[in-house]
N, C-alpha and C positions, 0 to 999 in steps of 0.2 A: 501494500499499499504507499503510493506517495503526499502527504499532505499540504497542501501550496504554501511558500514560503513568503516570508513577509519580511517586508524593506524593517530592522530597529527602530522605534522611532525613539530621538536625542528632543531636549530640548530646544535647538532649534527649530525647529513643528511647532510651539505653542510660539515665538520672535515676534511681537506687536513692534516696527519699529516705531518709533519715536525721538521729541524734539527736544534735547536736557538744555541745562542751564549748566556753564564751565564758575570755579567756585567764589568767581571771584562780583558774581552775580547779585546784586538783593533782590528782598526779597517783594519790592516792588518788582519787580522784574517779576518774578515768578506766579503774583498776587495779577498780572497785568496776560500771562499762559492762561490759570487756570478759568480766569472770567472772560477768553476768549475760545480756548477749547475746554471745554464742561466734558467732554466726553473725558477727557487726562482724568484717571485717577490717581494717577504717580510718577513723577520726573525726577528723569538723574540726572545727580551733577558729577563736573566730570575737568580732568583735569589733562592735561593733553588727552585727549578719545578718552580718557581713562576712568571708567567711576567709580568714584570714592565715596558715592552714597545714596540717597532714596531721597524723595518729600510725599509724604501722602498728602493727599490732597483733603483729604477729610482734619487729618489732623493740621493739617499748614491752615485751612482755613477760620478750624475753632482755633485755632491762637493769633490767629491774624484782624478775629471780627474780637476780641475784647477791646476794654479801653486801653487808648495811649498805647495800644501792640503799633496801630500806623504813625505812629512821631517817636515810637521809641524805639522799632523796629525799623520801619519800611528802607534806609539807607541803609544799614548793616546788610553785612555776608550774608546769602542764603541758608549759608555751613552753620547759623542758628538753629535751622528750625528739620536740620538731615540731619534722617540713620543714618550714626558713619560705619554701625555695622546692619550691612542689609545683605540679604542671599546671590552670593553673584555666584555664572556658575560658567561652565566653558558652555557655548550651542557644540556641539560636538558630546555632551556629556548625556550618556542614557535615558532615557524617560524612569528609568526603575530609581536610581543612581540616584538620581532626582526627586525622585519622591521620598526618597529614606532625609533626600540633605533636608528638603521643606520641614520635614514631621521635626527633624532634632532644631532648626534654625526658630522651629514653635510658631502664635500664629500673627507673630506679623506679617510671615513670607506669602500664608495663606491672602491673608486677604488687603495689607498691599502691596504685594507680587512682590517679585524678584527681579531680577536686573543677568540680562542674558550677553557674552561676551564672544568677540570673536577675535586673536589671535590677540586674543587679551581688550583690544579698542569693544568701544558699548556695540552692542545689535540689535536696540530691543528692555523693551520689556514683557515677563508674561504674571496673568496672576492663579491664583489657588483655584481658580471656576476651570479656566481652561486644561487645569494641572488636572484637578479630578474626572470631566469629561474626559477626558486620551487612556487615564487611568480604568475606568469603566466599559469604554472602548475595546480596551487593549483586553482586558479582564475576559469578558463576554467572546469576546476571536479563541482568548485560548480557548476555555470553557466549551466554546463551541468544535477548535478544535480537539479538546481531549475529549467531547462526548463522542466523535468521529472516530476516535481514536477507539472507547467503548465498546460501539458500536457493532466496530467491526475484528475487535477483540475476540463477542459474543459472537458472530459467524467464523472463528475459525473454531470460537469455544463449541462449537452444535455439529459446526464435520465432527471432531473429534469424536463425538459421540454416534454418528451416522452408522457406525459401524456395529457399533453396542445392538443397537435401532433392528438392524435388520439381519442380522445374526438371531436378537431374543424370537422378533418375528415368526423364520423360517420354524424355528425350534419350539415353543410351548405357543399355542394357539390359542390357552385362555391363560391369556396373563397380560397387564402393563404397567408399564411405567410412568412414573407419574416426577417431570422436575421441575420444578420452579425457581426458579432464581428469585430472589428476594429485590438484585438491584442490573443492570441488564446484563452483569456473566457473576458468576456464584462459585463460594463453594465445595461446590454437592459435586458431586459426579458417577458416576455407573459406567461397568463393564459385564460387557454378556461374550460367554464368544462359545460355541460348540465346539467340541471334540470329539473325540472315536471313544465311543461309549457313553457315551452322556455330554453336559452342558458346566461351566464356570461362568459362576456372575457373582456381582460385587457390587454393593453398597458403602459408599465414605460421604465422614461428614465434614473435610476440612476445616482450621484452624478460620477462620476470619469471613466475612464477603463480602459482595461488591470483586474488587477488583484485586485485592491480595487475597481475597479467598477464592480466585481465579487462577491463582503463581499457582496455589501450594494445589494446587488441583493438576497442576499443568508437571507440577515436581511429584506427585505422587501416582496418578496416573502413569508416566516413565518408570519409576521403580517398580507399576507393579506388572509392566509390557515388561521388564525387563526380568525381573524377576516368574512369573510363568516360565519365559525361554529358559529359564537354569533353572528352574525345576517342575516343571509341567505344569498343572491346574488342579493332580489329586488331592494333598493337601495345604488347605486352608489355611490353618496352625500356623505351622511352616514359609505360608506366601506374608501374611499378617507379621511374621521376624522379622522375612532378610525388608521388605518394606519401611518397617520401623529402623535396620538398621541404618540404609539407604538417606532416609530424610533427618538420620540423628547426621552422617558424616558428608551430605549437602550442606544441612541448614549450619553447621559445628557444634554440633547439641551431643555431641557425647562428651559423657559426665563421668565416661569410665565406671561408675560403681552404681550412681542412681540416683547421687546427689549432685542439684546442682553448684555447678565451681563460680559461677557469679562471671564465666570469660566470655559466656556463651550469648551471643546480638539478637540473638532470639530466642522466641521459645513455642515453635509449630509445629502441626505434628493434625490427626485426623483420629475422627473413630466409625468402627465399617464393619459393614458380615460381610463373608467371605459367605460362597457356598459355591461345592461340587455335586454331579448328580451323576448317581453311576447306576444309570439305564437300565444293568444284569441283576443287580440285586434292587435295583427301585426303593435302593437308597439317599438319604441327604447327607451331606458332611459339613453344618461346619460351622465356622468360630468367626465368635467376633471380639472385638474393641469395646466398650461400653453403645453398642446396637442388642438391638435383641432380635433373639426368630418369635412369629407367631403360628400356633399352628391354630386349626383349627379342620381336628377329624374327624371324618363323617360316621355322624351315632353320637358322637358325645357333645355335652350342654356347656362347656365352657370352654371359653381360650385360652393354651394351655404355653407359656412361653419358655422360652430357652436361653436366659442368658452369656451376653460376651460377658468378658473377661474386665473386673474395673479398671484398665491400666491403659491410655490413650495409647497411639503408633505414633511413632518418632519423637516425642518429648522431650528437654533436657531431662530431666528426674526421672523417662523409661529406661527403666535399666537396660542395657546393649546387648545385652544375654537373656533376659526376655521369655517364656516360653507360650505362649498361647498355645490353647490346649482344643481341639479338637472334639465333636458331640455325632451321633450318626446316629440319623432317624430313618425309621421303616414309616414310611410316607403312604402308606392306603390310598386306593385310586380315589384322588375326589376330594379330597386333604387339600385348602384352603390354607394360601404361609404367607405371610405378610411381612413386611422392614420394613421404618419407617426411619429419614431421622429426624432429629429434635424440633426441626423443625413444625411437624404438625402438633408433635406432644406442646411443646412449649407458647405455643402463641394464649395470646391474653383475648379474651373473651368476656361474653355475658354477663347473664345483672352485675358480675361481686366485677370481673373484671380480674380474674382469674385464670391458669393454664386450661387450655385441652385438657391435658391430663391422658395416663391412659383406660380408663377406665370409659368415659367415652367411644377409642379407638374400637373397646374389645367389644364394647355395645353395637355400634355399626359394623362391625362382623358379624358377629352373631349374627345380626337384625339381615346382614345381604349370605347365608353362609353358603346360601343353593344358588347366586346370580353371576352368573357370567362376572371373571376379572376385574372388566372395565365396569362394569354396574358397578361393581363391588370402588373399585373405587370413585367412581361419581360418585354413590351415597357418601361417601369421607370429605371430597370434596365441598357439596353443597354443603355438607351438616358445620364442615371447621368454617367455611365464609360463615354460612349464619352465624356460629357461636364468635365470629373474629368481631362483626359486626364494624362501626366505627375506627372501634381499634389500626392505629397502622401494621404491616405485617413485619413480627418480631426477624426473621430470619427466611435461608432457604427454606427450603422445602420440597425434596425427593424424598420419593419409597414404590418399593416394586409389591407390587399383590403376584399372586399368581400361581395356578390350578393343577395337580398333577392328576 
């Protein structure tokens, strides 16, 4: 992607050519200028074309309107009412640097203006309102470019998920995978791949959301792809361990014994659930890190939860040698299985502004237990949206619902 380039704005872009007076000019001369030029708000004072001060129209006219000031000061040098330390900037100074200088100079630089020079000689004056307008325009353009970049990043992120979508549709006809980033891009990701005799799936919730979360999904999904190439898909627990070590190494978060050393520049990782299904034995192998697998088996009147380990993946305090464990489940035909990130469960709403929670999720799963996975997902989304109401979305939302 190529974004348009714009010339860097400089102080000279704000320059308004103006008259000036020499330091030996009288206050009567200044008064005459201000009287003739009612649009002139500030008047530079120079010596040999170099600016040495700035006379504010408002301050000057206020002083000269006082009793006897005409008589006392009229013939005296204009430096009597001159700001001897105005903000003077070179025309080549960037708008960003000028903004910092103007803020440091205080209110007078924004109210009365500042002097702009070229090669040390007076070029003109600039004013705070102009500066604020230019800064606002620049910020709006920066925001537009950032949003353009984020929109394009969303295209990339969705493209990376496309292969998994196609594999899932070809392998599990009764399945639904919902992925809703809170922002344009998100910190959740999923992976689905068919292999000889079965399939492998992963659902993950990385640290953060938006752009930081999206960066983490790239790191984590790349680590998962590498682990699958090296270990194969049949040991989800070992795969989680490999991904955890890869994240720790890549981000410099390996604390050795598992206790933070204070030297890591970040503390990021993910929660996840990895699944491997074996068609020959009709069994499902599950390993999780802070995510659970929920099962509604035919004939059962409750949702059974298989919890993942309480250890997150890749964080500073996650031991490099930590071992996650596999749970092998016999899955009778017709079993409904469900995994969700905390974006669904933690969403605030309802009459008391509390989290959606596991209980409501289980109620929906039981109520829709005989429905196709797509209908189960639709019912959950409708119920969670009604629960959310006017509350803002708190997090990315991802869940995987499927029937075997």
